[in-house]
C-alpha positions in Angstrom: -54.7 2.2 37.5 -55.7 -0.3 34.6 -52.5 -2.3 33.9 -51.2 -2.2 30.5 -49.9 -4.6 27.8 -46.9 -4.5 25.9 -47.0 -6.9 22.9 -44.0 -7.7 20.7 -45.7 -8.4 17.5 -44.5 -10.5 14.5 -44.0 -8.4 11.5 -47.8 -8.9 9.8 -50.6 -6.8 8.5 -53.8 -9.5 8.7 -56.8 -8.4 10.8 -56.3 -8.6 14.6 -60.0 -8.8 15.6 -61.1 -8.4 19.0 -59.5 -11.3 21.3 -56.6 -11.6 19.0 -53.5 -10.7 21.2 -52.6 -7.6 19.0 -56.0 -6.1 18.8 -56.4 -2.8 21.2 -59.9 -4.3 22.2 -58.5 -7.3 23.7 -57.8 -5.1 26.3 -59.1 -2.7 29.3 -56.4 -0.5 28.1 -54.9 0.3 24.8 -51.6 -1.6 24.5 -48.4 -0.8 23.5 -47.9 -2.7 20.0 -44.2 -3.1 19.1 -44.0 -4.8 15.9 -40.6 -6.4 15.2 -39.1 -5.5 11.8 -38.7 -8.8 9.7 -39.8 -11.3 12.3 -42.3 -12.8 9.5 -44.6 -15.9 10.2 -42.2 -18.0 8.0 -39.0 -17.2 10.1 -41.2 -17.7 13.8 -43.0 -20.7 13.1 -40.5 -23.3 13.0 -39.5 -26.8 14.1 -36.3 -25.8 14.9 -37.1 -22.7 17.4 -33.4 -22.9 18.7 -32.2 -21.2 15.3 -34.6 -18.2 15.9 -32.5 -14.8 16.4 -34.3 -13.3 19.2 -32.0 -10.4 19.3 -34.9 -8.0 18.1 -37.0 -9.3 20.7 -34.5 -8.5 23.1 -33.8 -5.3 22.0 -37.3 -4.5 21.8 -37.8 -5.2 25.5 -35.9 -1.8 26.3 -38.5 0.0 24.9 -41.5 -2.0 26.6 -43.6 0.5 28.8 -46.5 -2.2 29.8 -47.0 -3.7 33.3 -46.6 -6.9 31.4 -44.8 -8.2 28.0 -46.3 -10.7 26.1 -45.3 -11.8 22.3 -47.6 -12.5 19.5 -46.6 -16.0 18.8 -46.4 -19.4 21.2 -43.7 -20.8 18.9 -41.6 -18.4 20.8 -41.9 -20.3 23.9 -38.5 -22.3 23.7 -37.1 -18.5 24.6 -39.2 -18.1 27.7 -36.4 -18.3 30.5 -33.8 -16.2 28.4 -36.2 -13.2 27.3 -37.7 -13.4 30.8 -34.6 -12.9 32.5 -33.9 -9.6 30.4 -37.2 -8.4 31.9 -38.0 -6.7 35.6 -41.8 -7.4 34.7 -44.2 -10.2 34.0 -43.3 -12.0 30.5 -45.1 -14.3 28.7 -43.8 -15.6 25.6 -46.3 -18.1 24.9 -49.5 -19.8 26.6 -47.3 -22.9 26.3 -45.8 -21.9 29.6 -49.2 -22.9 31.1 -48.3 -26.4 30.9 -46.0 -25.5 34.3 -49.4 -25.4 36.1 -51.8 -27.5 34.1 -49.3 -30.7 33.7 -49.2 -31.9 37.6 -53.2 -31.8 37.2 -53.7 -33.0 33.6 -52.1 -36.0 31.7 -51.1 -35.5 28.1 -54.2 -37.8 26.3 -56.3 -35.5 28.5 -55.2 -32.4 27.0 -56.1 -30.9 23.5 -53.3 -28.1 22.4 -54.4 -26.3 19.4 -51.5 -24.8 17.4 -51.1 -23.1 13.8 -49.0 -25.4 12.7 -48.9 -29.0 14.0 -45.8 -29.9 11.3 -43.7 -27.5 13.4 -44.7 -27.4 16.8 -42.9 -29.9 18.6 -41.1 -31.5 21.9 -38.5 -28.5 21.6 -41.3 -26.0 22.2 -42.5 -27.6 25.1 -39.2 -27.9 27.2 -39.4 -30.6 30.5 -43.1 -31.0 29.2 -42.3 -32.8 25.9 -44.5 -35.6 26.6 -47.4 -33.3 25.6 -46.5 -33.3 22.0 -48.9 -35.9 21.6 -51.7 -33.4 22.7 -51.0 -31.3 19.6 -53.7 -30.5 17.0 -52.8 -28.1 14.0 -55.2 -26.1 12.0 -55.0 -27.9 8.3 -53.4 -25.9 5.6 -56.8 -25.6 4.0 -58.3 -23.6 6.9 -59.3 -20.1 6.7 -57.7 -18.7 9.6 -54.4 -20.2 8.9 -54.7 -18.9 4.9 -55.4 -15.4 6.5 -51.9 -15.8 8.7 -49.7 -17.7 6.6 -50.5 -15.6 3.4 -50.8 -12.2 5.5 -54.3 -11.5 3.9 -56.2 -8.2 4.7 -59.3 -9.8 4.9 -60.5 -12.3 7.8 -64.0 -13.7 7.6 -64.7 -14.3 11.4 -67.7 -16.9 11.2 -65.7 -19.1 8.9 -62.6 -19.1 11.0 -64.6 -19.9 14.0 -66.9 -22.4 12.4 -63.8 -24.3 11.1 -61.9 -24.2 14.5 -64.9 -25.5 16.4 -65.7 -28.2 14.0 -61.7 -29.1 14.1 -61.8 -29.2 17.7 -65.2 -31.7 18.1 -64.6 -33.9 15.5 -61.2 -34.8 17.5 -62.4 -34.5 21.0 -62.7 -37.7 23.1 -64.1 -38.6 26.5 -60.5 -38.2 27.9 -60.2 -34.6 26.9 -60.9 -32.3 29.8 -59.1 -29.2 28.7 -57.9 -27.0 25.6 -54.8 -25.0 25.7 -54.7 -22.7 22.5 -51.2 -22.0 21.3 -51.7 -19.5 18.4 -52.2 -16.2 19.9 -55.0 -15.7 17.2 -57.6 -18.1 18.3 -58.6 -16.5 21.6 -61.4 -14.4 19.7 -63.2 -18.0 19.4 -63.2 -19.0 22.9 -66.2 -19.2 23.8 -67.4 -20.8 20.7 -64.8 -23.5 21.5 -66.1 -23.6 24.9 -70.0 -23.9 24.3 -68.9 -26.5 21.0 -66.8 -28.6 23.3 -67.9 -28.1 27.0 -64.4 -27.9 27.9 -62.4 -25.0 29.8 -60.0 -23.2 27.7 -56.4 -21.6 28.4 -54.9 -19.2 26.1 -52.8 -16.0 26.1 -55.3 -13.8 26.9 -56.3 -15.8 30.4 -52.8 -16.1 31.4 -52.1 -12.3 30.8 -55.2 -11.9 33.1 -53.9 -14.2 35.8 -50.5 -12.5 36.0 -52.0 -9.1 35.6 -55.3 -8.7 36.9 -57.5 -6.2 35.1 -55.4 -5.9 32.2 -57.7 -7.8 29.7 -61.2 -6.7 28.5 -63.6 -8.2 30.8 -65.2 -10.3 28.0 -62.1 -12.0 27.5 -60.6 -12.4 30.5 
């Protein structure tokens, strides 16, 4: 039986292209998408994650049917332990929890964490791995993908987003960098282009889903 994924998705309407955590085309089996009413980007993408009301997310877990449960926003990493305790299945709040596996082998200066908003992602989201705050790189406010997400636009130019993202990473890359971690769950569609442009391996929400629940992700994104 092909595993099924349940996605606790923010209350957004922007396009979810293949590779996005909220796109059915990202998975080997149609996912269950539970949209969390009222959970806007503005409310969840905050530098004070402790103030997020996770009650709607906790309630949504009671309706989750998937073999693995994930959220659509990496800024929920602060609540990983609390929400996971409510599940009897694997739960991934954010790709940032991969720091548990990456940190023993990769120093902060060797890791690039690409996020939606570097002004708001901070040590609080990283828990015991707060030293990796220095690894954070954010999408500039003018970037197309950030505009689409923050303004909840209904048109996404995939080519423009890909070009801006790869250019940003290449321009900031140093000889020290050896791995890239994509915080934003809307970035995996560009993973192949990122690897091709930088030559570096990439960890994102989809690679984490596949590692925890083999066969769940569509082969081209696993």
